Residue frames relative to the residue before (quaternion, step in Angstrom):
aa qw qx qy qz dx dy dz
M 1.0000 0.0000 0.0000 0.0000 0.00 0.00 0.00
S 0.6510 0.5050 -0.3360 0.4564 3.66 0.78 -0.83
F 0.5648 0.5851 -0.3705 0.4487 3.58 1.14 -0.68
L 0.6637 0.5028 -0.2803 0.4775 3.65 0.73 -1.02
V 0.6426 0.5210 -0.3145 0.4655 3.62 0.85 -0.97
A 0.7162 0.4599 -0.2638 0.4538 3.52 0.82 -1.01
A 0.5998 0.5197 -0.3385 0.5055 3.69 1.12 -0.65
V 0.6652 0.4840 -0.3320 0.4616 3.67 0.78 -0.82
V 0.6500 0.4976 -0.3306 0.4696 3.61 0.91 -0.90
F 0.6644 0.5130 -0.3172 0.4412 3.61 0.87 -0.93
V 0.6198 0.5034 -0.3092 0.5166 3.70 0.98 -0.86
G 0.6613 0.5238 -0.3109 0.4378 3.63 0.75 -0.90
A 0.6903 0.4358 -0.2640 0.5138 3.64 1.03 -0.92
L 0.6249 0.4815 -0.3714 0.4897 3.61 0.86 -0.63
S 0.6508 0.5039 -0.3286 0.4632 3.69 0.83 -0.63
A 0.6262 0.5061 -0.3164 0.5016 3.66 0.99 -0.67
L 0.6767 0.4739 -0.3009 0.4763 3.62 0.94 -0.90
N 0.6386 0.5345 -0.3112 0.4579 3.51 1.05 -0.72
L 0.6338 0.5354 -0.2788 0.4836 3.53 1.09 -0.89
F 0.6398 0.5536 -0.2703 0.4594 3.60 1.03 -0.85
L 0.6651 0.4814 -0.2550 0.5107 3.51 1.10 -1.10
L 0.6751 0.5115 -0.3296 0.4171 3.46 0.83 -0.85
L 0.6348 0.5248 -0.3095 0.4753 3.60 1.06 -0.96
A 0.6447 0.5114 -0.3359 0.4582 3.68 1.07 -0.84
V 0.6327 0.5381 -0.3270 0.4507 3.59 0.96 -0.91
I 0.6683 0.5319 -0.2952 0.4282 3.57 0.92 -0.89
R 0.6094 0.5468 -0.3231 0.4746 3.38 1.09 -0.93
R 0.6606 0.5032 -0.2957 0.4722 3.69 0.77 -0.99
L 0.7150 0.4156 -0.3428 0.4456 3.60 0.78 -0.80
R 0.6015 0.5555 -0.3700 0.4391 3.55 1.00 -0.19
E 0.6063 0.5085 -0.3256 0.5174 3.48 1.22 -0.76
H 0.6693 0.4997 -0.3019 0.4595 3.66 0.77 -0.81
A 0.6618 0.4772 -0.3349 0.4713 3.58 0.99 -0.75
N 0.6471 0.4719 -0.3733 0.4682 3.56 0.86 -0.51
V 0.6081 0.5352 -0.3500 0.4703 3.65 0.90 -0.57
L 0.6875 0.4276 -0.2974 0.5060 3.67 0.76 -0.96
R 0.6119 0.5305 -0.4229 0.4065 3.73 0.81 -0.52
H 0.7040 0.4706 -0.2718 0.4572 3.50 0.99 -0.68
V 0.6641 0.5034 -0.2743 0.4798 3.54 1.18 -0.63
T 0.7904 0.3171 -0.1579 0.4998 3.49 0.85 -0.80
A 0.3489 0.7364 -0.5015 0.2906 3.58 1.19 0.37
P 0.3916 -0.7442 0.4648 0.2771 3.65 -0.54 1.01
P 0.6102 -0.5514 0.4153 0.3887 3.49 -1.16 0.55
A 0.3762 -0.7225 0.5222 0.2526 3.58 -1.14 0.68
F 0.5131 -0.5652 0.5417 0.3519 3.41 -1.38 0.37
T 0.6019 -0.5668 0.4327 0.3595 3.35 -1.36 0.52
P 0.3781 -0.7914 0.4226 0.2284 3.59 -0.32 1.11
P 0.5078 -0.6273 0.4311 0.4035 3.71 -0.90 0.37
G 0.6493 0.4184 -0.4105 0.4846 3.45 -1.14 0.95
T 0.5208 0.6376 -0.3853 0.4168 3.62 1.27 -0.26
R 0.2351 -0.7265 0.6325 0.1303 3.55 -0.94 1.00
L 0.3967 -0.7396 0.5060 0.1992 3.53 -0.67 1.09
P 0.4366 -0.6729 0.4984 0.3289 3.66 -0.85 0.50
D 0.5889 -0.5797 0.3755 0.4197 3.55 -0.99 0.39
F 0.1138 0.7711 -0.6156 0.1163 3.49 -1.01 0.85
T 0.1731 -0.7439 0.6445 0.0368 3.49 -1.30 0.54
A 0.0137 -0.7813 0.6239 -0.0103 3.40 -0.89 1.32
T 0.3689 -0.7289 0.5156 0.2583 3.62 -1.17 0.05
A 0.3396 -0.7569 0.5171 0.2106 3.49 -0.50 1.09
V 0.7153 -0.4631 0.3507 0.3885 3.57 -1.29 0.43
T 0.6539 0.5104 -0.2618 0.4933 3.64 1.20 -0.68
G 0.6036 -0.5867 0.3796 0.3840 3.46 1.20 -0.42
A 0.5170 0.6545 -0.3422 0.4326 3.45 1.47 -0.49
A 0.4175 -0.6800 0.5293 0.2883 3.56 -1.22 0.44
A 0.1100 -0.7674 0.6316 0.0049 3.41 -1.18 0.99
G 0.3488 0.7304 -0.5380 0.2352 3.65 -0.54 0.88
R 0.8003 -0.2968 0.2234 0.4707 3.62 -1.41 -0.16
A 0.6671 0.5502 -0.2943 0.4069 3.41 1.00 -0.90
T 0.6917 0.4476 -0.2461 0.5105 3.57 1.21 -0.63
F 0.5398 0.6150 -0.4331 0.3780 3.61 0.96 -0.18
G 0.8469 0.0269 -0.1116 0.5193 3.52 -0.75 1.19
A 0.1137 0.8182 -0.5372 0.1703 3.46 1.10 1.02
G 0.7264 0.4093 -0.2530 0.4907 3.72 1.09 -0.62
G 0.6903 -0.5279 0.2681 0.4159 3.56 1.20 0.24
G 0.7333 0.3613 -0.2108 0.5360 3.53 1.28 -0.29
P 0.6927 -0.5125 0.3003 0.4090 3.60 -1.03 0.20
T 0.2846 -0.7455 0.5699 0.1961 3.49 -1.05 0.48
V 0.3559 -0.7357 0.5410 0.1983 3.46 -1.06 1.03
V 0.1522 -0.7790 0.6080 0.0186 3.48 -0.87 1.02
G 0.0065 -0.7863 0.6178 -0.0035 3.64 -0.83 1.05
M 0.1539 -0.7711 0.6158 0.0503 3.65 -0.76 1.08
F 0.0221 -0.7867 0.6126 -0.0728 3.42 -1.14 1.19
S 0.1944 -0.7822 0.5800 0.1181 3.59 -1.05 0.55
T 0.4952 -0.6795 0.4512 0.2990 3.56 -0.93 0.79
D 0.7185 0.3996 -0.2652 0.5037 3.63 1.25 -0.35
C 0.5607 0.6119 -0.3687 0.4186 3.51 1.20 0.37
S 0.3634 -0.7865 0.4574 0.2005 3.52 -0.44 1.21
A 0.5844 0.5869 -0.3196 0.4603 3.59 1.22 -0.57
C 0.6484 0.5449 -0.3168 0.4270 3.40 1.08 -0.83
D 0.5911 0.5803 -0.3557 0.4327 3.55 1.17 -0.49
E 0.6630 0.5190 -0.2546 0.4756 3.48 1.33 -0.58
H 0.7533 0.4277 -0.1913 0.4615 3.44 1.03 -1.06
L 0.4903 0.6971 -0.3914 0.3470 3.63 1.31 -0.30
P 0.6840 0.4983 -0.2529 0.4689 3.56 0.88 -0.95
V 0.6218 0.5338 -0.2902 0.4942 3.38 1.10 -1.12
F 0.6671 0.4732 -0.3353 0.4675 3.68 0.61 -1.02
A 0.6587 0.5541 -0.3081 0.4052 3.62 0.58 -1.06
E 0.7053 0.4346 -0.2546 0.4989 3.51 1.00 -0.98
R 0.6630 0.5125 -0.3148 0.4458 3.73 0.90 -0.82
I 0.7680 0.3377 -0.2361 0.4903 3.74 0.87 -0.65
R 0.3548 0.7746 -0.4747 0.2207 3.59 1.19 -0.10
H 0.6806 0.4923 -0.2810 0.4642 3.68 0.92 -0.84
L 0.5123 0.6724 -0.3651 0.3901 3.61 1.25 -0.30
G 0.3108 -0.6946 0.5760 0.2987 3.59 0.69 -1.21
R 0.6384 -0.5957 0.3732 0.3137 3.45 -1.25 0.96
D 0.7102 0.4625 -0.3250 0.4196 3.62 0.80 -0.66
R 0.7189 0.4322 -0.3185 0.4414 3.59 1.16 0.04
V 0.6823 0.4083 -0.2202 0.5650 3.47 1.54 0.26
V 0.0639 -0.7781 0.6244 0.0229 3.49 -0.89 0.93
A 0.0653 -0.7877 0.6089 0.0673 3.66 -0.82 0.89
L 0.2152 -0.7656 0.5989 0.0934 3.50 -0.97 0.97
V 0.0885 -0.7497 0.6549 0.0339 3.71 -0.85 1.10
V 0.0644 -0.7726 0.6316 0.0011 3.45 -0.78 1.10
G 0.5650 0.5560 -0.4794 0.3766 3.36 -1.16 1.09
G 0.2323 -0.7395 0.5865 0.2349 3.43 -0.61 -1.21
G 0.5526 0.6432 -0.4242 0.3179 3.51 -1.27 -0.16
P 0.7008 -0.3985 0.3428 0.4823 3.55 -1.24 -0.31
K 0.6040 0.5640 -0.3779 0.4174 3.68 0.93 -0.38
E 0.5703 0.5717 -0.3514 0.4737 3.53 1.21 -0.62
E 0.6636 0.4761 -0.3293 0.4739 3.59 0.73 -0.64
T 0.6496 0.5183 -0.3187 0.4559 3.50 0.92 -0.76
F 0.6416 0.4792 -0.3164 0.5085 3.72 0.91 -0.87
T 0.6645 0.5395 -0.3094 0.4144 3.56 0.81 -0.94
A 0.6385 0.5222 -0.2832 0.4893 3.46 1.04 -0.98
A 0.6984 0.4705 -0.2646 0.4700 3.64 0.88 -0.97
L 0.7498 0.3641 -0.2406 0.4973 3.63 0.92 -0.43
A 0.4736 0.7317 -0.4195 0.2538 3.68 1.13 -0.44
D 0.7106 0.4354 -0.2631 0.4861 3.65 1.00 -0.85
V 0.7693 0.3296 -0.2100 0.5054 3.78 0.94 -0.30
A 0.8443 0.1382 -0.1104 0.5058 3.68 0.99 0.15
T 0.4651 -0.5919 0.5300 0.3905 3.54 -1.18 0.25
V 0.1874 -0.8208 0.5355 0.0672 3.53 -0.56 1.25
V 0.0729 -0.7574 0.6484 0.0254 3.54 -0.92 0.95
T 0.1376 -0.7651 0.6271 0.0488 3.57 -1.10 1.04
E 0.1445 0.7668 -0.6132 0.1228 3.56 -0.89 0.93
Q 0.5206 -0.5964 0.5021 0.3480 3.47 -1.47 -0.03
R 0.7327 -0.4506 0.2532 0.4428 3.63 -1.22 0.16
D 0.6985 0.3994 -0.2995 0.5127 3.63 1.23 -0.35
G 0.3028 0.7705 -0.5064 0.2411 3.66 1.16 0.41
P 0.6119 -0.5716 0.3710 0.4015 3.63 -1.24 0.47
M 0.6283 0.5061 -0.3590 0.4693 3.85 0.80 -0.81
Y 0.6990 0.4734 -0.3155 0.4334 3.59 0.49 -1.06
T 0.6522 0.5087 -0.2848 0.4845 3.72 0.98 -0.94
A 0.6305 0.5337 -0.3542 0.4384 3.68 0.94 -0.81
F 0.7098 0.4418 -0.2758 0.4743 3.54 0.94 -0.91
G 0.5740 -0.6079 0.3766 0.3990 3.70 1.16 0.16
R 0.5481 -0.6454 0.4098 0.3393 3.60 0.96 0.43
P 0.1614 0.8590 -0.4761 0.0965 3.63 0.89 0.84
P 0.6410 -0.5073 0.3952 0.4190 3.69 -1.23 0.22
F 0.3794 -0.6958 0.5747 0.2040 3.46 -1.42 0.41
P 0.5800 -0.2665 -0.7688 0.0383 1.48 -1.91 1.70
G 0.1479 -0.7936 0.5796 0.1112 3.51 -1.18 0.40
F 0.0620 -0.8015 0.5920 0.0574 3.59 -0.84 0.58
Y 0.1007 -0.8029 0.5829 -0.0732 3.50 -1.15 1.02
L 0.2004 -0.6939 0.6672 0.1822 3.32 -1.45 0.53
V 0.0133 -0.8022 0.5964 -0.0253 3.62 -0.73 0.89
D 0.4013 -0.7295 0.5294 0.1633 3.50 -0.89 1.38
G 0.7313 -0.4849 0.3156 0.3611 3.46 -1.39 0.24
A 0.6064 0.5280 -0.3199 0.5012 3.60 1.34 -0.32
G 0.5029 -0.6615 0.4171 0.3681 3.56 1.35 -0.27
V 0.5178 0.6304 -0.4235 0.3939 3.45 1.19 0.66
V 0.4702 -0.6934 0.4716 0.2752 3.46 -0.78 0.98
T 0.1426 -0.8180 0.5491 0.0956 3.74 -0.51 0.90
A 0.7915 -0.0455 -0.0309 0.6087 3.65 1.22 -0.31
S 0.0581 -0.7788 0.6231 0.0424 3.48 -1.22 0.59
A 0.0378 0.7935 -0.6064 0.0354 3.60 -1.00 0.72
R 0.5316 -0.6015 0.5188 0.2939 3.47 -1.58 0.20
S 0.7779 0.1694 -0.0895 0.5984 3.54 1.29 -0.36
T 0.6028 -0.6035 0.3941 0.3422 3.47 -1.17 0.60
D 0.5471 0.6036 -0.3700 0.4466 3.55 1.32 -0.58
E 0.7097 0.4838 -0.2711 0.4345 3.59 0.99 -0.71
L 0.6658 0.5197 -0.3115 0.4353 3.41 1.14 -0.63
P 0.3831 -0.7500 0.4850 0.2357 3.69 -0.82 0.90
I 0.0740 -0.8280 0.5544 -0.0398 3.55 0.24 1.31
P 0.3411 -0.7744 0.4579 0.2725 3.51 -0.35 0.94
A 0.5960 -0.5664 0.4025 0.4025 3.67 -1.09 0.39
T 0.7524 -0.0580 -0.0091 0.6560 3.50 1.18 -0.65
L 0.2851 -0.7489 0.5727 0.1727 3.50 -1.37 0.43
């Protein structure tokens, strides 16, 4: 009988220790999850209502593109941002080019970030429908928008205020005419 009592006490103590260790592990996992949530949070799009800082970038044609040139004709400017190392950009680029074709080059700015042979491909695909700016990740236009994720699409009014932002051209309220 004393053997049974000792076995029950041992199993009870072992279960209590197991419960204590399990609670400690759960607490540590919650701490790590909170740390990872802050570290791996994706960069945010420039939210509507944000006034862009003054910046000037140079288009591949040599023309200036910047906050002062947005909305020069009185309506919003559509801005598309693409990266040469972004696989989603490969899919969105032709859709963007087709969707904004009716607006005219002076109402659309396309930013291509990166370099290499893909930069030439992107630039060629957008040259007929947009003012194309190419720069690296520390360039003035990309920095002015707060270094958002790719691809990114925006409507910017004449005062340099972002009126809409989206991850896809389907989500961006591009007007039928400007």
